[in-house]
C-alpha positions in Angstrom: -72.7 230.1 212.7 -71.4 233.1 210.6 -68.3 231.3 209.5 -70.2 228.1 208.9 -72.8 229.9 206.9 -70.2 231.8 204.9 -68.5 228.5 204.1 -71.8 226.9 203.0 -72.7 230.0 200.9 -69.4 230.0 199.2 -69.5 226.3 198.5 -73.0 226.6 197.2 -72.1 229.6 195.0 -69.1 227.7 193.7 -71.3 224.7 192.8 -73.7 227.1 191.0 -70.9 228.6 189.0 -69.9 225.1 187.8 -73.5 224.0 187.0 -74.5 224.5 183.4 -74.2 228.0 182.0 -73.2 231.1 184.0 -76.4 232.1 185.8 -78.3 228.8 185.5 -80.6 228.5 188.6 -83.8 226.9 189.6 -86.3 228.6 191.9 -88.5 226.2 193.9 -91.9 227.8 195.0 -94.4 226.4 197.4 -98.1 226.7 196.2 -100.1 226.8 199.4 -103.6 226.1 197.8 -102.4 223.5 195.2 -100.2 221.4 197.5 -97.4 221.6 195.0 -94.0 223.0 194.3 -93.3 224.8 191.0 -89.8 225.0 189.6 -88.8 228.0 187.6 -85.7 228.0 185.3 -84.2 231.4 185.6 -82.7 231.4 182.1 -85.8 230.3 180.3 -87.9 232.3 182.8 -90.7 229.7 182.8 -92.0 226.9 185.0 -90.3 223.7 183.8 -92.0 221.3 186.2 -94.4 221.0 189.1 -94.6 218.2 191.7 -97.0 217.3 194.5 -96.1 217.6 198.2 -98.0 217.5 201.5 -101.0 219.7 202.4 -100.5 223.5 202.6 -96.8 223.8 201.8 -95.2 227.0 203.1 -91.5 227.3 204.2 -88.8 225.5 202.3 -85.0 225.3 202.2 -82.2 223.2 200.8 -79.6 221.1 202.5 -76.1 222.8 202.4 -75.2 220.6 199.4 -78.5 221.3 197.6 -79.3 217.6 197.3 -82.3 217.6 199.6 -85.3 220.0 199.6 -87.1 220.4 202.9 -90.7 221.6 202.8 -93.1 222.5 205.6 -96.3 220.7 204.8 -98.3 222.6 207.4 -101.6 220.8 207.3 -99.9 217.4 207.0 -98.0 218.2 210.3 -94.7 217.2 208.7 -91.5 218.4 207.2 -90.9 216.5 204.0 -87.4 215.7 202.7 -87.6 215.7 198.9 -85.3 214.8 196.0 -85.3 218.1 194.1 -84.3 216.5 190.8 -87.2 214.1 190.7 -89.7 215.7 193.1 -89.9 212.4 195.0 -90.7 212.5 198.7 -87.9 210.7 200.4 -89.3 210.7 203.9 -91.1 212.8 206.4 -89.5 214.4 209.5 -91.4 214.8 212.7 -92.2 218.5 213.0 -94.8 219.1 215.7 -98.2 220.6 214.9 -98.7 223.0 212.0 -95.1 223.7 211.0 -94.9 227.0 209.1 -91.3 228.2 208.8 -88.0 226.6 209.8 -84.3 227.3 209.7 -81.5 224.7 209.1 -78.4 224.9 211.2 -75.3 225.9 209.1 -73.9 222.4 209.3 -77.2 221.0 208.0 -77.8 218.7 210.9 -80.7 220.3 212.8 -84.0 221.9 211.7 -85.5 224.5 214.0 -89.3 224.5 213.3 -91.9 227.0 214.3 -95.2 225.2 215.4 -97.9 227.8 215.0 -100.7 226.0 216.8 -98.7 224.7 219.8 -96.5 227.7 220.8 -93.4 225.6 220.4 -90.2 225.4 218.5 -89.4 221.8 217.5 -85.8 220.8 216.9 -85.2 217.8 214.7 -82.0 215.9 213.9 -82.3 215.4 210.2 -80.0 212.3 210.1 -81.7 210.3 212.9 -85.1 211.9 212.2 -85.6 212.3 215.9 -87.0 215.2 217.9 -84.2 216.6 220.0 -86.3 219.2 221.9 -89.6 221.0 221.9 -89.1 224.5 223.3 -91.9 226.7 224.7 -92.0 230.1 223.0 -94.8 232.7 222.5 -98.2 232.3 221.0 -98.4 231.6 217.2 -94.7 231.2 216.5 -93.8 231.8 212.8 -90.4 233.2 211.9 -87.3 231.1 212.5 -83.6 231.9 212.0 -80.3 230.5 213.1 -77.3 232.7 213.6 -74.3 232.3 211.2 -72.1 230.9 214.0 -74.7 228.3 214.8 -74.9 229.2 218.5 -78.3 231.1 218.6 -81.7 230.4 217.1 -84.7 232.8 217.2 -88.4 232.3 216.9 -90.9 235.1 216.4 -94.3 234.8 218.0 -97.1 236.6 216.1 -99.6 237.0 219.0 -97.1 237.6 221.8 -95.2 240.1 219.6 -91.8 238.9 220.7 -88.5 237.4 219.4 -87.5 234.4 221.6 -83.8 233.7 221.8 -82.7 230.0 221.9 -79.3 228.7 223.0 -78.4 226.0 220.5 -76.1 224.0 222.8 -78.6 223.6 225.6 -81.7 223.9 223.3 -83.4 226.2 225.8 -85.0 229.6 225.5 -83.1 232.1 227.5 -84.5 235.6 226.6 -87.1 237.5 224.7 -87.3 240.9 222.9 -90.6 242.7 222.4 -91.1 243.9 218.8 -94.0 245.3 216.7 -97.3 243.7 216.2 -97.4 240.3 214.4 -93.7 239.6 213.7 -93.5 237.3 210.7 -89.9 236.9 209.6 -86.4 237.0 211.1 -83.1 237.3 209.3 -79.5 237.5 210.7 -77.1 239.7 208.8 -73.9 238.2 207.4 -71.7 238.8 210.4 -74.4 237.8 212.9 -74.3 241.1 214.8 -77.8 242.3 213.7 -81.2 240.6 213.5 -83.9 242.0 211.2 -87.5 241.2 212.2 -90.5 242.2 210.2 -93.8 243.1 211.9 -96.8 242.7 209.6 -99.5 244.6 211.5 -97.0 247.0 213.1 -95.9 247.9 209.6 -92.2 248.1 210.6 -88.9 246.2 210.6 -86.9 246.1 213.9 -83.1 246.0 213.8 -81.9 244.2 216.9 -78.4 244.1 218.3 -77.7 240.5 218.9 -75.2 241.0 221.7 -77.6 243.1 223.8 -80.9 241.8 222.4 -82.1 245.3 222.2 -83.7 247.2 219.2 -81.3 249.7 217.9 -83.4 251.0 215.0 -87.0 250.7 213.6 -87.7 251.1 209.9 -91.0 252.5 208.9 -92.4 252.6 205.3 -94.5 255.2 203.5 -95.6 254.5 199.9 -97.2 257.4 198.0 -100.8 256.6 197.1 -100.9 253.5 199.3 -102.9 253.4 202.5 -100.6 252.7 205.5 -102.7 249.6 206.6 -101.8 247.9 203.3 -98.0 248.2 204.1 -97.5 244.9 205.8 -93.8 243.7 206.0 -93.3 240.0 205.8 -90.2 238.5 204.0 -86.7 240.0 204.3 -83.6 239.2 202.3 -80.2 240.8 202.8 -77.5 240.9 200.1 -74.1 239.4 201.1 -72.2 242.6 200.3 -74.2 244.4 203.0 -75.6 246.9 200.5 -79.3 246.1 200.4 -82.1 244.7 202.5 -85.2 243.8 200.5 -88.5 243.8 202.4 -91.8 242.3 201.1 -94.6 244.6 201.9 -97.7 242.3 201.5 -100.9 243.9 200.1 -99.1 247.1 199.1 -97.7 244.9 196.2 -94.3 246.4 196.7 -90.8 245.4 197.8 -88.9 248.0 199.8 -85.2 248.6 198.9 -83.4 249.5 202.1 -79.8 250.7 202.6 -78.6 247.9 204.9 -76.0 250.2 206.5 -78.0 253.4 207.1 -81.5 251.7 207.3 -82.8 254.4 204.9 -85.6 253.3 202.5 -84.2 254.0 199.0 -87.1 253.0 196.8 -90.1 250.7 196.3 -90.4 248.1 193.5 -93.9 247.3 192.2 -94.4 243.5 191.9 -97.4 241.1 192.0 -100.4 241.1 194.4 -99.7 240.5 198.1 -96.0 239.9 197.9 -95.1 237.3 200.6 -91.6 236.0 200.6 -88.3 236.6 198.8 -85.3 234.7 197.6 -82.0 235.7 196.0 -79.8 233.8 193.6 -76.5 232.9 195.3 -74.7 235.3 192.9 -77.1 238.0 194.2 -78.0 239.0 190.6 -81.7 238.2 190.8 -84.4 238.6 193.4 -87.6 236.6 193.3 -90.9 237.5 195.0 -93.8 235.2 195.7 -97.1 237.0 195.1 -99.8 235.1 196.8 -103.0 236.7 195.4 -101.9 237.0 191.8 -100.4 233.5 191.9 -97.1 234.4 190.3 -93.4 235.2 190.9 -91.7 238.4 190.0 -88.1 238.3 188.8 -86.2 241.5 189.8 -82.8 242.4 188.4 -80.7 243.5 191.5 -78.3 245.7 189.5 -81.1 247.9 188.1 -83.7 247.2 190.8 -86.2 246.7 188.0 -88.7 243.8 187.5 -87.8 241.8 184.4 -90.4 239.1 184.2 -93.5 237.8 185.9 -93.9 234.0 185.9 -97.3 232.3 186.7 -97.0 229.5 189.2 -99.7 227.8 191.3 -102.4 229.1 193.6 -101.1 231.3 196.5 -97.4 230.9 196.2 -95.8 231.3 199.7 -92.1 230.5 200.0 -89.1 230.3 197.6 -85.7 228.7 197.6 -82.9 228.8 194.9 -80.3 226.2 193.8 -78.1 225.5 190.8 -80.1 224.3 187.8 -80.1 220.5 187.6 -78.5 218.9 184.6 -80.9 217.3 182.1 -81.4 213.6 182.9 -79.5 212.6 179.7 -76.5 214.6 180.9 -76.2 213.1 184.4 -73.4 210.6 185.0 
């Protein structure tokens, strides 16, 4: 999975480098209350278009080639495959009840979907549009991740407070690791040796050794002047160079900057209200935060670790995904 993900990332980054001007990207943001996706142009720093999707959109991701956008339409009980250039819904994929987050296998063939209401992980073949398996996990599954070598998937269960380990070849759950209260997001590091898991109510991030499935470090957060019960970790993004981990801290309205090698919290970045999830441009130059209550996205310069712009989107933005900026219609061949 690591090698496959690295190849996908390098290919995707190369396509970005060749698309339009140097840092021309589009950020696709799900608006949970509006049933829409907003698209931000990172050079203009404005929303250039908005298109309708299914009810209560949350998680989203691109196919490895960037030509299909997958969106969890939670209240429509579907994962929608969308043409990102036109916003047209191409088809729905079966997803199980209440899909919230998902993770695409590195080769782009399988979606692993957390079904919050059914305590299941649904695995879908994106080509045949068939369900390959429904795997029992803990209560209220939310976070999903697939390892870089494509061999392991994980689901976090919010009520059971566990990470469930899934063997991708057999599509069976083979182990579980207890973590802090209400785990929300899981993220493998680039070499696949560590898994980062945020616990919203526990107020921590667990670093798990993938080989042993044991927690090797727990990160805690303390923000001067902010009550501890408002520090609620959700989204996590790791830079490819292994330098930083960015952690969205919910109603504290901050993103923590963590040294990804020592696990030391270096600083906090003030963003919009109730920061939820995060996305990085493939060149790692810009971080985007979805701020649910304030209905906007904060653009953060990674080099300076400073916010540079806040862009208004729809109501209750939830997830974000980045791709090269599409060419104007007149310029397409």
